[in-house]
C-alpha positions in Angstrom: 0.0 0.0 0.0 1.3 3.5 -0.8 2.6 5.4 2.1 0.2 8.4 2.2 -3.1 6.4 1.9 -1.7 4.0 4.5 -0.9 6.7 7.0 -4.2 8.6 6.4 -6.2 5.4 6.8 -4.6 4.5 10.1 -4.8 8.0 11.5 -8.5 8.4 10.6 -9.7 6.0 13.3 -10.1 7.3 16.9 -8.2 5.5 19.6 -7.6 7.9 22.5 -5.6 6.2 25.3 -7.8 3.7 27.2 -10.4 3.6 24.4 -8.4 2.0 21.5 -10.9 -0.7 20.5 -11.9 0.8 17.1 -8.2 1.4 16.3 -7.3 -2.2 17.3 -10.1 -3.6 15.1 -8.8 -1.5 12.1 -5.2 -2.6 12.6 -6.2 -6.3 12.9 -8.1 -5.9 9.6 -5.1 -4.3 7.9 -2.6 -7.0 9.0 -5.0 -9.9 8.4 -3.6 -10.2 4.8 -0.3 -11.5 6.2 -0.8 -12.9 9.7 -3.3 -13.9 12.3 -3.6 -11.3 15.1 -5.3 -11.2 18.5 -6.0 -8.6 21.1 -4.8 -9.4 24.6 -6.3 -8.6 28.0 -5.2 -5.0 28.0 -6.0 -4.4 24.4 -2.7 -4.7 22.5 -2.9 -6.1 19.0 -0.3 -9.0 18.7 0.7 -11.4 16.0 3.6 -13.6 15.0 5.3 -14.3 11.6 7.6 -17.3 11.3 8.5 -20.0 13.8 12.2 -19.6 14.1 14.2 -19.7 17.4 15.4 -16.1 17.3 12.5 -13.8 18.3 12.4 -10.2 17.2 9.8 -7.9 18.8 8.6 -4.8 16.9 6.5 -2.3 18.8 4.5 0.8 17.9 1.6 2.2 19.8 -2.0 2.6 18.5 -3.3 5.1 21.1 -3.3 8.8 20.6 -3.7 11.8 22.7 -7.2 13.4 23.2 -9.6 14.6 25.9 -12.1 13.2 28.3 -15.4 14.6 29.5 -15.3 15.3 33.2 -18.6 17.1 33.6 -21.5 18.9 32.0 -22.3 22.3 33.3 -25.8 23.9 33.8 -25.7 25.4 30.2 -24.8 22.2 28.5 -21.1 22.9 28.0 -18.8 19.9 28.4 -16.0 20.3 30.9 -12.8 18.4 29.9 -9.5 17.0 31.0 -6.6 15.8 29.0 -5.7 12.3 28.0 -1.9 12.3 27.4 0.2 15.3 26.6 -2.3 17.6 25.0 -1.2 21.2 24.8 -4.1 23.6 25.8 -2.6 26.4 23.6 -3.7 24.6 20.4 -7.1 23.6 21.6 -8.9 27.0 21.7 -11.3 27.3 18.8 -10.7 23.7 17.6 -13.2 21.4 16.1 -13.5 18.1 18.0 -15.6 14.9 18.0 -17.2 13.8 21.2 -17.4 10.0 21.3 -20.7 9.8 23.1 -23.6 7.4 22.4 -22.8 8.5 18.8 -20.0 10.7 17.4 -21.0 14.3 18.1 -19.3 17.4 16.5 -18.3 20.1 18.9 -16.1 23.1 19.2 -13.9 24.3 22.0 -15.0 27.7 23.2 -12.8 30.7 22.5 -13.2 33.9 24.4 -12.8 36.8 21.9 -9.5 38.6 22.5 -11.4 41.9 22.9 -12.8 40.5 26.1 -9.6 39.2 27.7 -8.0 41.3 30.4 -4.3 42.0 30.2 -3.7 39.5 32.9 -5.6 36.8 31.1 -3.6 37.4 27.9 -0.3 37.1 29.7 -1.3 34.1 31.8 -2.0 31.9 28.7 -4.5 29.1 28.5 -5.2 26.4 31.2 -7.3 23.3 30.4 -9.7 24.0 33.3 -10.7 27.2 31.5 -11.8 25.3 28.3 -15.2 23.8 27.5 -16.8 22.1 24.5 -19.9 23.5 22.9 -22.0 20.8 21.2 -25.0 23.1 20.7 -27.2 21.5 23.3 -28.5 22.5 26.7 -27.8 20.3 29.8 -30.8 18.0 29.4 -30.1 17.4 25.8 -26.4 16.9 26.3 -26.9 14.3 29.0 -28.9 12.2 26.6 -25.9 11.8 24.3 -22.8 12.3 26.5 -21.6 10.6 29.7 -18.9 11.4 32.1 -15.7 9.7 30.9 -16.5 9.8 27.2 -13.5 10.5 25.1 -13.0 13.5 22.8 -11.0 13.2 19.6 -9.0 15.9 18.1 -9.8 16.9 14.4 -8.8 14.2 11.9 -7.3 16.5 9.4 -5.7 15.0 6.3 -3.5 17.3 4.2 -1.2 16.5 1.3 1.5 19.2 1.5 4.0 19.9 -1.2 6.6 17.3 -2.1 6.7 14.2 0.1 5.1 15.6 3.3 1.7 15.1 4.7 -0.1 16.6 7.7 -2.9 15.5 10.0 -3.7 14.3 13.5 -2.8 11.0 15.0 0.4 10.3 13.1 1.9 9.9 16.7 2.1 6.9 16.5 0.0 5.6 13.6 2.9 6.4 11.3 4.8 3.8 13.4 2.1 1.3 12.7 2.5 2.1 9.0 6.2 1.3 9.3 5.3 -2.1 10.9 2.9 -2.9 8.1 5.5 -2.1 5.5 8.0 -4.3 7.3 5.5 -7.2 7.5 4.7 -6.7 3.8 8.4 -7.0 3.0 9.4 -10.0 5.1 6.2 -12.1 5.6 7.3 -14.9 3.2 11.0 -14.9 4.0 11.3 -16.1 7.6 12.5 -19.5 8.5 15.1 -19.0 11.2 13.6 -15.9 12.9 10.2 -15.1 14.4 8.8 -11.6 14.0 6.6 -10.6 16.9 4.3 -7.7 16.1 3.0 -5.5 19.0 0.6 -2.6 18.4 0.4 -1.4 21.9 -2.1 0.6 23.9 -1.8 3.3 26.5 1.6 4.6 25.6 0.5 8.2 26.0 -0.5 7.6 29.6 2.5 5.6 30.8 3.3 2.7 28.5 1.1 0.2 30.2 0.5 -1.8 27.0 4.2 -2.2 26.3 4.8 -3.4 29.8 2.3 -6.2 29.7 2.7 -7.0 26.0 6.5 -7.4 26.0 6.2 -9.7 29.1 4.2 -12.2 27.0 6.7 -12.4 24.1 9.9 -13.7 25.6 11.7 -11.9 22.8 15.5 -12.0 22.2 15.6 -8.4 21.1 13.1 -5.6 20.6 12.9 -2.4 18.5 10.4 0.3 19.4 9.2 2.6 16.6 7.8 5.9 17.7 8.1 9.6 16.6 10.7 12.2 17.5 10.6 15.9 17.7 10.9 17.2 14.2 12.9 20.4 13.7 11.1 23.7 13.0 12.3 27.3 13.0 11.8 27.7 16.7 13.3 24.6 18.3 16.8 24.0 19.5 18.5 22.0 16.7 20.3 19.9 19.3 17.0 18.6 20.6 15.3 17.8 17.3 15.6 15.6 14.2 15.2 16.7 10.6 12.3 15.7 8.4 13.3 13.9 5.3 16.7 12.8 6.7 15.7 9.3 7.7 14.8 7.7 11.0 16.6 8.6 14.2 18.5 5.7 15.8 18.2 6.4 19.5 21.3 6.7 21.8 20.4 6.4 25.5 21.6 4.5 28.6 18.5 2.4 28.6 19.0 1.2 25.0 21.1 -1.7 24.2 24.4 -0.4 22.8 25.3 -3.5 20.7 21.8 -3.7 19.2 21.9 0.0 18.4 25.3 -0.3 16.7 24.0 -3.3 14.7 21.2 -1.1 13.4 23.7 1.6 12.5 25.8 -1.0 10.6 22.7 -2.2 8.7 21.8 1.4 7.8 25.2 2.0 6.4 25.3 -1.3 4.5 22.0 -0.8 2.8 22.4 3.0 2.2 19.5 3.9 4.5 19.8 7.6 5.7 19.7 7.9 9.4 20.3 10.4 12.2 20.7 10.3 15.9 18.7 11.4 18.9 20.8 11.4 22.1 19.1 11.1 25.5 20.9 11.1 28.8 18.5 8.8 30.6 15.3 7.3 29.5 13.6 7.8 26.1 10.0 8.7 27.0 8.9 5.9 24.7 7.8 2.2 25.0 11.5 1.3 24.8 11.9 2.2 28.4 9.3 -0.4 29.5 10.1 -3.1 27.0 13.8 -3.3 28.1 12.7 -4.0 31.7 10.4 -6.9 30.8 11.0 -10.3 32.4 14.7 -10.6 33.0 15.4 -7.8 30.5 15.1 -7.5 26.7 17.8 -5.9 24.5 16.0 -2.9 23.1 16.6 -0.3 20.5 14.6 2.7 19.4 13.8 4.2 15.9 12.1 7.6 15.8 10.3 9.1 12.8 10.7 12.9 12.6 7.4 14.5 13.3 6.7 18.3 13.5 3.9 19.9 15.6 3.6 16.9 17.9 0.3 16.3 19.7 -1.7 18.7 17.5 -4.2 18.2 14.7 -1.5 19.2 12.2 1.3 16.8 12.8 3.7 16.8 9.8 5.7 13.8 8.6 7.8 13.1 5.5 6.8 9.9 3.7 10.4 9.2 2.8 11.1 8.8 6.5 8.4 6.2 6.8 9.8 4.2 3.9 13.4 4.4 5.1 12.4 3.3 8.6 10.7 0.3 7.1 13.6 -0.4 4.9 16.0 -0.3 7.8 13.9 -2.7 9.9 13.2 -5.1 7.1 17.0 -5.2 6.2 17.8 -5.8 9.9 15.4 -8.7 10.1 16.6 -10.3 6.9 20.2 -9.9 8.0 19.3 -11.8 11.2 17.5 -14.4 9.1 20.6 -15.0 7.0 22.9 -15.5 10.0 23.7 -19.1 11.0 21.8 -20.4 14.0 
């Protein structure tokens, strides 16, 4: 499947952390062409290709950031809290979808700047100051919306110039797209290796899916695929990675050094462009939890450059998706070719 339609398809389905069932169903349907999948107790989508003794785990998360309804006020406005690292600055005036008894369109209220005091302008936006207008009074709203219902950010889908696309939910549905392309490339080539697929839940709220899912695999090594901070005109270049320059191979104390160097070697051998993201401790991704599973799993991290993270206009370069998949597929086939 071509990269843009694949990413747009995956990102179009809701799946706010803790409510990933629809996304899991879609992912299972997508991968069913190549493998049998299942959902485990916590909701991870898991599957296996091959039956070889060397077991390679690939992980990307299917959940996405969003909001949750915490109350309905006397006028019918929905009070909200965040699910994951949502930035209140980008919510004001946004279109949203309330996942009530049926999907409901709504807008996040925006106080006209003319009515803001100087102090309010300087203080910025806090989530507790925001509410969703669904066009209903309290009695009507309570017929469709319950406390705890999730709220999805806009599902924009924009084809930018060149090889870049924008939308919401690419964190980390573009990682799922990478896993699909890897499975597509190696599904009929495995005899000595087993490829363990894990599309994990609840990464945005603590990595719970990765913790429980990795424990069940007994993998020999693992590679987590997530997104990294894409460079823009305002960010420190030393803390970002560049769109279109290939995946970032993570360097951090919690990541296995030998496995990381092996990925670097494969990238060089197969002419896959790559860059580095250096972290002095943990990575803030599922890699942190996977490497602690059971007695420990050798774990590496690949990050896809993504600009405007946790917004409805996340930007990725499709060449980075393709190169990340190429690197992983090449790594797996190199392992496959090694003597047992």
